Each structure stands twice: as C-alpha cells, then as structure tokens.
C-alpha positions as CSV (number, residue, x, y, z in Angstrom):
1,M,56.2,-175.8,-104.9
2,F,56.9,-175.6,-101.1
3,F,53.5,-174.2,-100.3
4,R,51.5,-177.1,-101.8
5,K,52.3,-179.4,-99.0
6,K,51.3,-176.8,-96.4
7,K,48.0,-176.3,-98.1
8,W,47.4,-180.0,-98.3
9,L,48.3,-180.5,-94.6
10,R,46.0,-177.6,-93.6
11,K,43.1,-179.1,-95.6
12,E,43.7,-182.5,-94.0
13,F,43.8,-181.1,-90.4
14,D,40.8,-178.9,-91.0
15,Q,38.9,-182.0,-92.1
16,K,39.9,-183.8,-89.0
17,L,38.9,-180.8,-86.9
18,L,35.5,-180.8,-88.5
19,E,35.0,-184.5,-87.8
20,Q,36.0,-184.1,-84.2
21,L,33.7,-181.1,-83.9
22,D,30.8,-183.1,-85.3
23,S,31.3,-186.1,-83.0
24,M,31.8,-183.8,-80.0
25,K,28.6,-182.0,-80.9
26,T,26.6,-185.2,-80.9
27,N,28.2,-186.4,-77.7
28,R,27.5,-183.0,-76.0
29,N,23.9,-183.1,-77.1
30,N,23.4,-186.6,-75.8
31,Q,24.9,-185.8,-72.4
32,K,22.9,-182.6,-72.1
33,L,19.7,-184.5,-72.9
34,L,20.6,-187.2,-70.3
35,V,21.2,-184.6,-67.6
36,E,17.9,-182.8,-68.4
37,R,15.9,-186.1,-68.3
38,S,17.6,-187.4,-65.2
39,F,15.7,-187.1,-61.9
40,D,18.8,-186.9,-59.7
41,P,22.1,-186.8,-61.8
42,S,25.3,-187.4,-59.9
43,E,27.8,-184.7,-59.5
44,E,30.3,-186.8,-61.4
45,F,28.0,-187.1,-64.4
46,I,27.2,-183.3,-64.3
47,T,31.0,-182.6,-64.2
48,E,31.6,-184.9,-67.1
49,A,28.9,-183.2,-69.1
50,K,30.4,-179.8,-68.4
51,I,33.9,-181.0,-69.5
52,T,32.4,-182.3,-72.8
53,E,30.7,-179.0,-73.3
54,A,34.0,-177.2,-72.7
55,K,35.8,-179.4,-75.2
56,Y,33.1,-178.8,-77.8
57,F,33.3,-175.0,-77.4
58,F,37.1,-175.2,-77.6
59,L,36.9,-177.0,-80.9
60,F,34.3,-174.6,-82.1
61,K,36.5,-171.6,-81.3
62,E,39.4,-173.3,-83.0
63,A,37.4,-173.8,-86.1
64,K,36.3,-170.1,-86.0
65,H,39.9,-169.0,-85.5
66,R,40.9,-171.0,-88.6
67,K,38.0,-169.6,-90.5
68,I,36.7,-173.0,-91.5
69,T,33.3,-173.1,-93.2
70,I,31.0,-176.1,-93.6
71,R,29.9,-176.3,-97.2
72,T,26.6,-178.1,-97.8
73,K,26.0,-179.6,-101.2
C-alpha cells in the first residue's frame, strides 16, 4: 500500500526526465549545427553550446543511472 505512491512518483518523474532529455537533445543538436555552419562564432555562443551539451549529457547519465528505457510502439 505504501509503495504504490513511490512507484507512481518514480514513473511521473521518469517521464519528466525523458521529456527534458528529448527537448535538450533537440536544443543541443540545433546549437551544434549553428556552430558548425557559422563562419566566425563568438566565444559566448560556443560557451553556451558547450553548456547545453553538458546539460544534455548530465540528463543522459541520470537516465542511464535510473535504468530508464524508451519503448517504441
């Protein structure tokens, strides 16, 4: 009875983590593409892209630590 809430909360937060991971992945890919296509990107923009990449890999490691799998239908 007490563990039902814990399972429900874990499922909810795992879903939120997957949503954040997906949005961060698209954001990272967009910034990476912009840096590659830029002639002379500013240092600030390169730093921002690196920060976004670090955030993405942090979320990726967290999902791996929680053993979350993405199930396709």
